[in-house]
C-alpha positions as CSV (number, residue, x, y, z in Angstrom):
1,M,5.3,-34.7,16.0
2,Y,2.8,-34.8,18.9
3,K,5.0,-32.5,21.0
4,T,5.1,-30.0,18.1
5,F,1.3,-30.2,17.9
6,I,1.1,-29.4,21.6
7,I,3.3,-26.3,21.1
8,I,1.2,-25.2,18.1
9,Q,-2.0,-25.6,20.1
10,R,-0.6,-23.6,23.0
11,E,0.6,-20.8,20.8
12,Y,-2.6,-20.6,18.9
13,L,-5.1,-20.8,21.8
14,T,-3.1,-18.4,23.9
15,R,-3.1,-15.7,21.3
16,V,-6.6,-16.0,19.9
17,R,-8.1,-15.9,23.4
18,K,-6.4,-12.5,24.1
19,K,-8.6,-9.4,24.1
20,T,-6.2,-7.7,21.8
21,F,-6.8,-10.4,19.1
22,I,-10.5,-10.0,19.4
23,I,-10.5,-6.2,19.4
24,S,-8.0,-6.0,16.5
25,T,-10.0,-8.5,14.4
26,L,-13.2,-6.6,14.9
27,L,-11.8,-3.1,14.7
28,F,-9.3,-3.4,11.8
29,P,-11.9,-3.5,9.0
30,I,-13.8,-0.6,10.6
31,L,-10.6,1.4,11.1
32,Y,-9.3,0.6,7.6
33,V,-12.5,1.8,6.0
34,G,-12.7,4.8,8.3
35,L,-9.1,5.7,7.5
36,I,-9.8,5.7,3.8
37,F,-12.9,7.9,4.0
38,G,-11.5,9.9,6.9
39,M,-8.3,10.9,5.0
40,G,-10.5,11.9,2.1
41,F,-12.7,13.9,4.4
42,L,-9.8,15.6,6.1
43,A,-8.1,16.4,2.8
44,E,-11.3,17.9,1.4
45,N,-12.0,20.0,4.5
46,S,-8.5,21.0,5.2
47,K,-8.1,23.0,2.0
48,Q,-7.4,26.6,2.6
49,N,-9.5,29.1,0.6
50,L,-7.4,32.0,-0.7
51,N,-8.4,35.5,-1.7
52,I,-6.0,36.4,-4.5
53,A,-5.5,39.7,-6.2
54,L,-4.6,39.5,-10.0
55,I,-2.5,42.3,-11.5
56,D,-2.7,41.7,-15.2
57,Q,-0.3,43.6,-17.5
58,S,-1.4,41.7,-20.6
59,G,-5.0,43.0,-20.6
60,Y,-6.4,39.5,-21.5
61,F,-8.2,38.8,-18.2
62,K,-11.5,40.4,-17.4
63,Q,-13.4,40.6,-14.1
64,V,-16.5,39.0,-15.7
65,D,-14.5,35.9,-16.5
66,L,-13.1,35.8,-13.0
67,D,-16.6,36.2,-11.5
68,R,-17.9,33.3,-13.5
69,E,-15.0,31.0,-12.3
70,N,-15.5,32.2,-8.7
71,T,-19.2,31.3,-9.0
72,L,-18.5,27.9,-10.4
73,D,-15.8,27.1,-7.8
74,P,-16.1,29.3,-4.7
75,S,-13.2,27.5,-2.9
76,S,-10.8,30.3,-3.8
77,K,-11.5,33.8,-5.0
78,I,-9.5,35.8,-7.6
79,S,-10.1,39.5,-8.2
80,L,-8.7,41.8,-10.8
81,V,-6.9,44.7,-9.3
82,T,-6.1,47.9,-11.2
83,E,-6.6,51.0,-9.0
84,R,-5.1,49.7,-5.8
85,A,-2.3,47.7,-7.4
86,T,0.4,49.7,-5.6
87,D,-1.1,49.0,-2.2
88,V,-1.5,45.3,-2.9
89,L,2.2,45.1,-4.0
90,K,3.3,46.7,-0.8
91,D,1.2,44.7,1.7
92,P,-1.4,42.3,0.3
93,E,-2.7,41.4,3.7
94,A,-3.4,45.1,4.6
95,A,-5.2,45.4,1.3
96,G,-7.5,42.5,2.2
97,Y,-5.8,39.7,0.2
98,D,-3.9,36.6,1.0
99,G,-1.5,37.2,-1.9
100,F,-1.3,38.5,-5.4
101,I,-0.3,37.3,-8.9
102,R,1.6,39.5,-11.3
103,L,0.9,38.5,-14.9
104,P,3.4,39.8,-17.4
105,K,2.5,40.9,-21.0
106,L,1.5,37.5,-22.3
107,D,1.4,36.3,-25.9
108,W,-1.2,33.6,-26.5
109,R,0.9,32.2,-29.3
110,Q,3.8,31.4,-26.9
111,G,4.3,29.9,-23.5
112,S,4.9,31.9,-20.4
113,D,7.5,31.9,-17.7
114,Q,6.8,30.6,-14.2
115,I,4.1,32.6,-12.4
116,F,4.0,32.8,-8.6
117,I,1.5,33.6,-5.9
118,E,3.4,36.2,-3.9
119,A,2.4,36.4,-0.2
120,K,3.7,36.8,3.3
121,K,3.6,33.0,3.7
122,S,4.1,29.9,1.5
123,Y,1.2,27.8,0.3
124,G,1.3,24.2,-0.8
125,S,0.4,22.9,-4.2
126,G,-3.0,21.6,-2.9
127,T,-3.9,25.1,-1.9
128,T,-2.7,26.8,-5.1
129,A,-4.1,24.2,-7.5
130,T,-7.6,25.8,-7.5
131,V,-6.2,29.2,-8.4
132,E,-4.1,27.6,-11.2
133,A,-7.0,25.7,-12.6
134,K,-9.2,28.8,-12.7
135,L,-6.7,30.9,-14.5
136,N,-5.9,28.1,-17.0
137,R,-9.5,27.7,-17.9
138,I,-9.8,31.4,-18.7
139,W,-6.5,31.3,-20.5
140,N,-7.7,28.4,-22.7
141,R,-10.8,30.3,-23.6
142,I,-8.7,33.3,-24.5
143,K,-6.6,31.2,-26.9
144,N,-9.7,29.5,-28.4
145,D,-11.2,32.9,-29.0
146,S,-8.0,34.1,-30.6
147,L,-8.0,31.1,-32.9
148,S,-11.7,31.5,-33.7
149,I,-12.6,28.2,-32.1
150,D,-16.3,28.4,-31.0
151,E,-17.8,26.4,-28.1
152,N,-19.0,23.6,-30.4
153,K,-15.5,23.1,-31.7
154,Q,-14.2,23.2,-28.2
155,V,-16.6,20.4,-27.2
156,I,-15.4,18.3,-30.1
157,L,-11.7,18.9,-29.2
158,Q,-12.2,18.0,-25.6
159,A,-14.3,14.9,-26.4
160,S,-12.0,13.5,-29.1
161,Q,-9.4,12.1,-26.7
162,L,-7.9,8.7,-27.2
163,S,-8.1,6.4,-24.2
164,I,-5.6,3.6,-24.3
165,R,-6.0,0.5,-22.2
166,S,-4.5,-3.0,-22.2
167,K,-6.7,-5.9,-23.4
168,N,-5.9,-9.6,-23.3
169,M,-6.7,-11.3,-26.6
170,D,-7.4,-14.6,-24.8
171,D,-9.6,-13.0,-22.2
172,A,-11.7,-10.1,-23.4
173,S,-13.3,-9.5,-20.0
174,S,-10.0,-8.9,-18.2
175,N,-9.3,-5.4,-16.9
176,A,-5.7,-4.3,-16.4
177,N,-6.7,-1.3,-14.1
178,I,-8.7,-3.6,-11.7
179,A,-5.9,-6.2,-11.8
180,E,-3.4,-3.5,-10.8
181,V,-5.5,-2.5,-7.8
182,I,-6.1,-6.1,-6.7
183,G,-2.3,-6.8,-7.1
184,Y,-1.4,-3.8,-5.0
185,V,-3.9,-4.8,-2.2
186,A,-2.8,-8.4,-2.1
187,G,0.9,-7.5,-2.1
188,L,0.5,-4.9,0.6
189,L,-1.5,-7.4,2.8
190,I,1.2,-10.0,2.6
191,Y,3.8,-7.2,3.3
192,L,1.9,-6.3,6.5
193,I,1.6,-10.0,7.5
194,L,5.3,-10.6,7.1
195,L,6.3,-7.5,9.2
196,I,3.7,-7.7,11.9
197,Y,3.5,-11.4,12.5
198,G,7.1,-12.0,11.8
199,S,8.1,-9.6,14.5
200,Q,5.6,-11.3,16.8
201,V,7.5,-14.6,16.3
202,M,10.7,-12.9,17.2
203,M,9.3,-11.2,20.3
204,G,7.6,-14.4,21.4
205,V,10.9,-16.3,21.3
206,M,12.7,-13.5,23.1
207,E,10.1,-13.5,25.8
208,E,10.4,-17.3,26.4
209,K,14.2,-17.0,26.4
210,T,14.2,-14.1,28.9
211,N,11.7,-15.8,31.2
212,R,13.7,-19.0,31.1
213,I,10.7,-20.9,29.8
214,A,12.8,-22.1,26.9
215,E,15.1,-24.0,29.2
216,V,12.2,-26.0,30.6
217,L,10.8,-26.7,27.1
218,V,14.1,-27.8,25.7
219,S,14.4,-30.4,28.4
220,S,11.4,-32.3,26.8
221,V,11.2,-30.9,23.3
222,R,13.9,-30.5,20.6
223,P,14.7,-26.9,19.8
224,F,13.7,-27.4,16.2
225,Q,10.3,-28.7,17.2
226,M,9.8,-25.8,19.5
227,M,10.7,-23.3,16.8
228,M,8.4,-24.9,14.3
229,G,5.6,-25.1,16.8
230,K,5.8,-21.4,17.5
231,I,6.0,-20.4,13.8
232,I,3.1,-22.6,12.8
233,G,1.0,-21.5,15.8
234,I,1.4,-17.8,15.1
235,G,0.9,-18.4,11.4
236,L,-2.4,-20.0,12.1
237,V,-3.4,-17.0,14.3
238,A,-2.7,-14.7,11.3
239,L,-4.6,-17.0,8.9
240,T,-7.6,-17.1,11.3
241,Q,-7.7,-13.4,11.5
242,F,-7.7,-13.0,7.7
243,L,-10.3,-15.7,7.3
244,L,-12.6,-13.9,9.7
245,W,-12.1,-10.7,7.7
246,I,-12.9,-12.5,4.5
247,G,-16.0,-14.0,6.2
248,F,-17.2,-10.5,7.3
249,V,-16.8,-9.3,3.7
250,L,-18.8,-12.2,2.3
251,I,-21.6,-11.8,5.0
252,V,-21.9,-8.1,4.2
253,Y,-21.9,-8.9,0.4
254,N,-24.7,-11.5,0.7
255,V,-26.8,-9.5,3.1
256,S,-26.6,-6.5,0.8
257,K,-27.4,-8.6,-2.2
258,A,-30.4,-10.3,-0.4
259,S,-31.9,-7.0,0.7
260,G,-32.7,-6.1,-3.0
261,E,-34.4,-2.9,-3.8
262,S,-35.0,-2.0,-0.1
263,M,-31.3,-1.0,0.2
264,S,-30.6,0.8,-3.0
265,A,-27.2,2.1,-2.0
266,A,-26.1,-1.4,-1.0
267,T,-27.5,-2.8,-4.2
268,V,-25.5,-0.3,-6.2
269,M,-22.3,-1.3,-4.2
270,V,-23.0,-5.0,-4.9
271,G,-23.4,-4.2,-8.6
272,K,-20.1,-2.4,-8.6
273,M,-18.4,-5.3,-6.8
274,Q,-19.7,-7.7,-9.4
275,Q,-18.4,-5.5,-12.2
276,V,-15.0,-5.2,-10.5
277,F,-14.5,-8.9,-10.2
278,T,-15.8,-9.7,-13.7
279,G,-13.0,-11.4,-15.6
280,I,-10.9,-11.9,-12.5
281,N,-10.1,-15.5,-11.5
282,V,-11.1,-15.1,-7.9
283,P,-10.6,-18.8,-6.8
284,L,-7.1,-18.8,-8.2
285,I,-6.2,-15.5,-6.6
286,L,-7.5,-16.7,-3.2
287,F,-5.7,-20.0,-3.5
288,C,-2.4,-18.3,-4.5
289,F,-2.9,-15.7,-1.7
290,G,-3.2,-18.5,0.8
291,F,-0.1,-20.3,-0.5
292,Y,2.1,-17.2,-0.7
293,F,0.8,-16.0,2.6
294,L,1.9,-19.2,4.3
295,G,5.0,-19.7,2.3
296,G,6.2,-16.1,2.8
297,F,5.3,-16.2,6.5
298,F,7.3,-19.5,7.1
299,F,10.2,-18.2,5.0
300,Y,10.6,-15.0,7.0
301,S,9.3,-16.1,10.4
302,S,12.0,-18.8,10.7
303,L,14.6,-16.1,10.3
304,Y,12.9,-13.8,12.8
305,A,12.7,-16.8,15.2
306,A,16.4,-17.4,14.8
307,I,17.2,-13.8,15.7
308,G,14.9,-13.9,18.7
309,S,16.7,-17.0,20.0
310,A,20.1,-15.3,19.6
311,V,19.5,-12.0,21.4
312,N,18.7,-11.4,25.0
313,E,16.5,-8.6,26.5
314,D,17.9,-5.7,24.4
315,L,15.3,-4.8,21.9
316,R,17.7,-2.5,20.0
317,E,20.0,-5.5,19.5
318,A,17.1,-7.4,18.0
319,Q,16.1,-4.5,15.7
320,S,19.7,-4.3,14.5
321,L,20.0,-8.0,13.7
322,S,16.6,-8.1,12.1
323,F,17.2,-5.0,9.9
324,P,18.6,-7.0,6.9
325,I,15.6,-9.3,6.9
326,T,13.2,-6.3,7.2
327,M,15.1,-4.7,4.3
328,L,14.3,-7.8,2.1
329,V,10.6,-7.2,2.7
330,I,10.9,-3.5,1.9
331,I,12.8,-4.3,-1.3
332,S,10.1,-6.7,-2.2
333,I,7.5,-3.8,-2.0
334,A,9.7,-1.7,-4.3
335,L,9.9,-4.5,-6.8
336,M,6.1,-4.9,-6.5
337,S,5.7,-1.4,-7.8
338,T,7.8,-2.2,-10.8
339,A,5.9,-5.5,-11.4
340,T,2.5,-3.8,-11.4
341,A,3.7,-1.2,-13.9
342,N,5.2,-3.9,-16.2
343,P,4.0,-7.4,-15.1
344,T,5.7,-9.2,-18.0
345,G,9.1,-7.4,-17.6
346,P,12.3,-9.3,-16.6
347,I,12.4,-7.6,-13.2
348,A,8.8,-8.7,-12.5
349,V,9.5,-12.3,-13.7
350,W,12.6,-12.9,-11.7
351,A,11.4,-11.1,-8.6
352,S,8.3,-13.3,-8.6
353,I,10.5,-16.5,-8.8
354,I,13.2,-15.6,-6.2
355,P,11.9,-16.8,-2.8
356,F,12.5,-13.7,-0.7
357,S,10.4,-11.5,-3.0
358,S,8.0,-13.9,-4.7
359,P,5.2,-13.8,-2.0
360,I,4.7,-10.1,-2.7
361,V,5.6,-9.7,-6.3
362,M,3.9,-12.8,-7.7
363,M,0.6,-11.8,-5.9
364,A,0.9,-8.5,-7.7
365,R,1.2,-10.3,-11.1
366,I,-1.4,-13.0,-10.8
367,P,-4.5,-10.7,-11.1
368,Y,-3.3,-9.7,-14.6
369,G,-4.1,-13.2,-15.7
370,V,-2.9,-16.8,-15.7
371,P,-1.7,-18.2,-18.1
372,G,-1.9,-15.0,-20.2
373,T,0.4,-12.7,-18.3
374,V,1.8,-15.3,-15.9
375,P,2.5,-18.6,-17.6
376,W,1.9,-21.8,-15.7
377,W,5.5,-22.6,-15.7
378,Q,6.4,-19.4,-14.0
379,L,3.7,-19.9,-11.3
380,G,4.8,-23.5,-10.7
381,L,8.5,-22.6,-10.6
382,S,7.8,-19.7,-8.2
383,M,5.9,-22.1,-5.9
384,V,8.6,-24.7,-6.0
385,M,11.3,-22.2,-5.3
386,L,9.4,-20.7,-2.4
387,V,9.0,-24.2,-0.8
388,I,12.7,-24.9,-1.3
389,G,13.6,-21.5,0.1
390,F,11.3,-22.1,3.1
391,L,13.0,-25.4,3.8
392,G,16.4,-23.8,3.5
393,T,15.6,-21.0,5.9
394,V,14.1,-23.4,8.3
395,W,17.3,-25.5,8.3
396,F,19.4,-22.3,8.5
397,A,17.3,-20.9,11.4
398,G,17.1,-24.2,13.2
399,K,20.9,-24.3,13.5
400,I,21.0,-20.8,15.0
401,Y,18.0,-21.5,17.2
402,R,19.5,-24.7,18.7
403,T,22.6,-22.8,19.9
404,G,21.1,-19.3,20.6
405,I,18.1,-20.3,22.6
406,L,20.3,-21.5,25.5
407,M,22.9,-18.8,25.3
408,Y,22.8,-15.8,27.7
409,G,24.8,-12.7,28.4
410,K,26.5,-12.5,25.0
411,K,25.7,-10.2,22.1
412,P,25.9,-12.2,18.9
413,T,26.7,-10.9,15.4
414,W,25.7,-12.3,12.0
415,G,29.2,-13.6,11.6
416,E,29.0,-15.6,14.8
417,M,25.6,-16.9,14.0
418,L,26.8,-18.1,10.6
419,K,29.5,-20.1,12.5
420,W,26.7,-21.8,14.5
421,V,25.0,-22.8,11.2
422,F,28.1,-24.6,9.8
423,R,29.3,-26.0,13.1
424,K,29.2,-29.8,13.2
425,S,26.7,-31.3,15.6
C-alpha cells in the first residue's frame, strides 16, 4: 500500500507542477466562455447581406410593404422589379442584384410550391433565412387582410399560444428545461474527462514502457500496484483541476453578490443564477458528479492503462486497440441525448445502470429529480453496478498489464490479450 501511495504521489506532483497544467487550469474557463461568446459573435457578423430582386406574378406584394420590412430589418434588402425584369433574369449581378426570386401566381387559400433564390452562386440557409422571414411576414398579412382579420385580432391570435412544459407534482419548483441543460453539461464534462485523462493514462504507461522505466519499477513494485498508482494519481490531477474551476466559479459568484448595487450587471447575473438553480438539488448533483466522475474514470482508465502496457512506440497501434473503448464513450454520449429527451424511458433507465454508460447517462437524468424521475433504487443500483464494473475492469486490466508491461517487439491483438487474462498465474 505504501508503494502504491508513493507512485500516486509521484504521478500527482509531477503533473500538477507542469506549466501546461497551470496554464490549462487558468485558461480553460476563459477560453470556454470566450468560445461561446466568440462563436455567437462570429455567427452574427459573418451573415451575408443580400440584395434580392422580387419578380411577382401574383400581384400581391407591394414595394411599400417591402420597404417597411427592409427598414425594420436592414440585413438583407428585397426590391420589387417590374420594368427591368428581363435584364434581371438574364444576369442579376449585372443588374445590381445578388439574385432574384420568381413568385408564381399565388392563391392565398392554398399552399405554394418550393420557391428559390436564383443566383450565380449558392447561399446557405443562414443567409436566406432573413429573406424568407420577410416575405413570410408580408404573406401572412396578405392572408389576414383577405380573411378580414384586423391587427387587434392578429395580436390575439399570436398571443393565444399554448406553452406546454413538464411539472413534477412532488416538486413544484423543478424546471425540466434547466434540468436538461444541467444534464447535458454534466454528461459532456464527464465525456471530456474520460477521453482526455483516459488517454493520458495510456500515454503515460506507454512512455514508461518505452523508456524502460517500467522495468525498474517492476523490480520493486507489483505491476498491479504500479497500474493503480498511475490511474489514481492522474485521476486526482483531473479532480484537482475541476475543483479549482468550481472554486473560481464560487469566488466570482460571491464577489458579484457582495458587490451589490455597485455592479448592476453582475447583480443581474447573480439573480439569474439563483433562479436557474431554484428547485435543483445542487448538493446531490455535486456528490453524484464526483462519484460518477471517479467511477467512470477508474472504469475506463484501467482499460486504457492495459492498452498502454501492451503496445510499444507505435501510436497508431495504440489508437487501433483503444478504438473499441473510445466507441463505448461515444455510444454513451448518443444514449445521453436519448436520456435527456425521455429521462424515464427504458433506454435511459438501462443505460444509466450499465457500467460503461452510467457515468454519462445517469448524470444526464439526475437533474430531473431524485426520487421523482430517478428512483432511489435506480440510483443505488447504478452506483453498485459501476463499482462492480470498475473492480471487474481493474482485474481484467491488471492481468493484461502484468504481461504486457514487460513485453517488447510484438504487436498484440485483442485476442492475444484475452489469452493473457485467462492464463493461469
